[in-house]
DRENTORFI-580136 format. One record per residue (C-alpha): x, y, z. Coordinates in steps of 0.2 Angstrom, whole numbers, plus 5000, padded with zeros to 4 digits. Layout:
<recs>
XYZ ...
</recs>
This chain:
<recs>
506950874940 507950924924 509450864919 510651034924 509751034941 510150844944 511950864940 511951014951 511250914966 512650784962 513850904969 512950984985 514050904999 512350835009 511450764994 511250584992 511950584975 513650674980 513750544994 513450394983 514550464970 515950534982 516050364992 516050264977 517550354970 518350354986 518150174987 518950134969 520350254972 520950144987 520649994977 521650064962 523050144975 523149964983 523349884965 524650014962 525649974978 525549794976 525949804958 527649914961 528049794975 527849614966 528649714950 530249764959 530349614967 530049514950 531349624941 532649614954 532349434954 532549414936 534049534934 534949424949 534449274939 535149334922 536849384931 536949214940 536549114926 537949204915 539249194929 538749004932 539148974913 540949014916 542148864920 543248904937 544848904927 544449044918 544449174934 545949074939 546749144922 545949324927 546749314944 548249284937 548149404924 547849544937 549249474948 550449494933 549649674927 549749734947 548049814942 546349764951 545349854937 545049794918 544349924906 542549864899 543149834881 544349694888 542549604890 542049604873 542449454862 543549504848 544549344846 543349204851 544349064859 542849024871 541049064869 541149134888 542949204886 543549344878 544949344865 546249414880 545749264890 544549374902 542749324904 541349384893 539749464903 538249524893 537449614907 537849804903 538449914918 538949754928 540449774943 541349604944 542549564958 543349394964 543449344983 544749214987 544449085002 545349215013 544049345010 545149454999 544349574989 544849584970 544049704957 544149634939 542849754930 541949914933 541250054924 541650174938 542850134952 542150244963 540550164965 541249984967 540449884983 541649814994 541049705010 542049675026 543149505025 542049445037 540449455029 541249365014 541949235024 540149205032 539549185013 540949065010 540448975026 538748945020 538948845004 537348804996 536348945004 536849104997 535549224996 534749244977 535349434979 535649594990 535249764988 536649874997 537250044994 538750084989 540250204994 539350344983 537550304992 536850214976 535850064977 536549914970 536049744966 537249624972 537449444966 538649294973 539149144965 540249014973 541648934961 542748784967 542648714983 543248544979 544748524991 545448384980 545748474964 547348554963 547048684950 545548814949 545048954959 543948934975 543049084983 541649194976 541149294962 540149464966 539449544952 538449704956 537449834945 536649984949 534649954952 534250144944 533750064926 532549964933 531850094947 531650204929 530650044922 529650044938 529250224939 528750224920 527550094922 526950164940 526750334929 525850244917 524650154929 524250304937 523750394921 522650244916 521850244933 521550414932 520850404913 519750264921 519050354936 518650504924 517750394912 516950304925 516350454933 515650534916 514950354914 514250324933 513150484934 511950444921 511950274930 511650344947 510450464940 509450334932 509550224948 508850364959 507350394948 506150314958 506950394974 506550564965 504750514960 504550494978 505050654982 503950744969 502450634977 502750694993 502850874988 500950854981 500350784996 499550895011 498250875022 497050905010 497750774997 498050605006 497450494992 499150514983 500150344983 501950274979 502050154965 502249974975 503349904961 504750004956 506149874952 507149894968 506749814984 507249944995 506250074986 504849954986 504849935004 505050125005 503550154995 502550015006 502750095023 502550275015 500650215008 500250135026 500750285033 499750385021 498350275025 498350295041 498450475041 497050485028 496050385042 496450475055 496250655046 494450585041 494150525058 494650695065 493550775052 492050675057 492350695076 492250885073 490750865062 490050755076 490450875090 489651025079 487950915076 488150845096 488251045102 486851095089 485650955094 486050965113 485651155112 484151135102 483450995116 483851095130 483151255122 481551185119 481151155137 481851305143 480851415130 479451325137 479751335155 480151525150 478551555141 477551485156 478351605168 477951745156 476151685157 476051675176 476951845179 475551925168 474351875181 473951695178 474651635194 473051725202 471951585192 472051415202 471651315185 473051405176 474251405187 474051215190 474151195171 475851295170 476651215185 476151025178 476951085161 478651155169 478751015180 478550895165 479851005155 481151005171 480950805170 481450815152 482950925155 483450815170 483350655158 484250735145 485750785157 485750615165 485950545146 487350655142 488350625159 488150445156 488750455138 490250565144 490650425157 490450285144 491550375131 493050375146 492850185144 492450155163 492950005172 491449905178 491349725185 490749585173 490249425179 489749275171 487849235172 486349165161 485649305152 483949205152 483849205170 484149405170 482849415157 481449315167 481649435181 481249575170 479849485161 478549575172 479349755171 479349725151 477549665149 476949825161 477949935150 477149855133 475349895138 474249815128 475349755115 475749565112 477349505120 478149345117 479949275125 480949145116 482349115130 483548975126 484148905143 485848915150 486349065138 487949095149 489249255145 490049385155 489149555157 488749675170 486849645175 486349825178 487049885162 486349745151 484549765160 484749955154 485149895135 483549785135 482549915142 483150055130 482849935115 481149875122 480550045125 481150105107 480149955101 478550015111 478750185105 478850125087 477250005087 475450015088 474650025106 473449885102 474049785087 475849795091 476849655094 478449625101 479749485104 481049455114 482549325111 483949245116 485149105109 486749045110 487949035096 489748945094 490649105100 489349235107 487549245114 486349345104 484849455112 483649515098 482149635101 480949625086 479249725083 478049745069 478149935068 478250035053 480049995049 481550105046 481950175028 483750105022 484550265021 484350285039 485050145045 486850195045 486550335057 485350245068 486350245082 487150425080 486850555096 485250635093 484950565076 483150565073 482250505058 480950645059 481850805052 480450915060 481050865077 479350835084 479150665092 477950595102 479050505115 479850665118 481550585118 483150665115 483850535103 485150465115 484450305119 485250205106 486850285105 486950235126 486450055120 487850055108 489150115121 488649995133 488749845121 490449895115 491149905132 490749735133 491649675119 489949655108 489049735094 487449785089 486549785072 484849815065 483849745053 482349825047 481149825032 479849965029 478149905032 478649745042 479549805056 481349795064 482449685073 483949755085 485049615086 486549615101 487749495101 488849475115 490549365118 490349215129 492149255137 
</recs>
């Protein structure tokens, strides 16, 4: 995917890139907003506290007799308001007292009032008479009663509705002193300058935050793109996978644990799909071969029977000798068809995994019972039995007899009637019992061993066999053995002979 296409996908609302980007920005915005709110609140409290502390320190630096002179001067002038210039120190008499005996205050825009021990309010200095702040006398008396417990500052609205920072400072309070003013000093100032500073700081913070988010967005997009490269590679790989191309695999190590786990899961799924498709393809091929072979096996005897019937219809039925010969041939072909149908039905039942009863028994006893039948089947061939006693396992007696008969009959068919040698053995291993049928026939070429148990598979490609079998005996044998939980294998050497080995679990 090119860079332009990637950035376009980054702003598609349903894309993973957009969701990661938007949610990251949302979290960052929430964090910055939270930081801004806390910063504003804490800074406001700090500045209010600092302003109040500055005013209180200046008020505390003035001696109480200064406020007494101020009170007496106000009484003489009969005016509660003194202009601001009276607070300037033109003729220095005291470091904290103006030239006219009034207190000198360095905090601009400060309104100062005196509250005596009766709660009477007396304004000393103010920039704006209309914005003075006067509380009820009861409130002042409550403050006077709580000596040493006066709040650091109060935030109140004046008569004009403007917010004021109010600081109280208690002076006097010593009842043994004959002189000196006893009461409160109320100093108040507007909070507008403080709020202006806070607003400027807030705007600065918002500007810096937005700048940081924009820079972060521009820097985060390439990082996000690089981070999602393994995912993009997986998408491209998935696009190239279809039913005809399942050999693609994802890199197992991409530097990201989640992507590695996803790649491993996808690879496992692809392996299962590939195996399933191969199994399905093989099953279809086997079905095709099965249909072709079954049709051929049935067509051959049916063609033979049809030929004999045509001969009889042309008048041969009037000749007893030809009639008898034709009837015997048709009977033999019908027997062959019947055997083929029975084998096919048996295979169909075995494919459905039928349930049969397995009981524990000794295989050597069962083979001893079959010895007479097997010797008759061998004819003039030399037969030997090597049966280890007490070779016990779980098996179905009828089915295992059919396995032994099929293998023994196969060995008889591929050995010389007079010089053939057959050996049947049973031995007990650690976890299984092994049955082996060996012959000294011509052997089987290596290229045929892998297909020997396939249905209708025959080594002779011309399909002309002396036995007249349909090639289903070994397939039936393998199905029965596998239903017992065992396995069957063949070992063969050309010119030496073959050995079929059946292994059955003991339990």
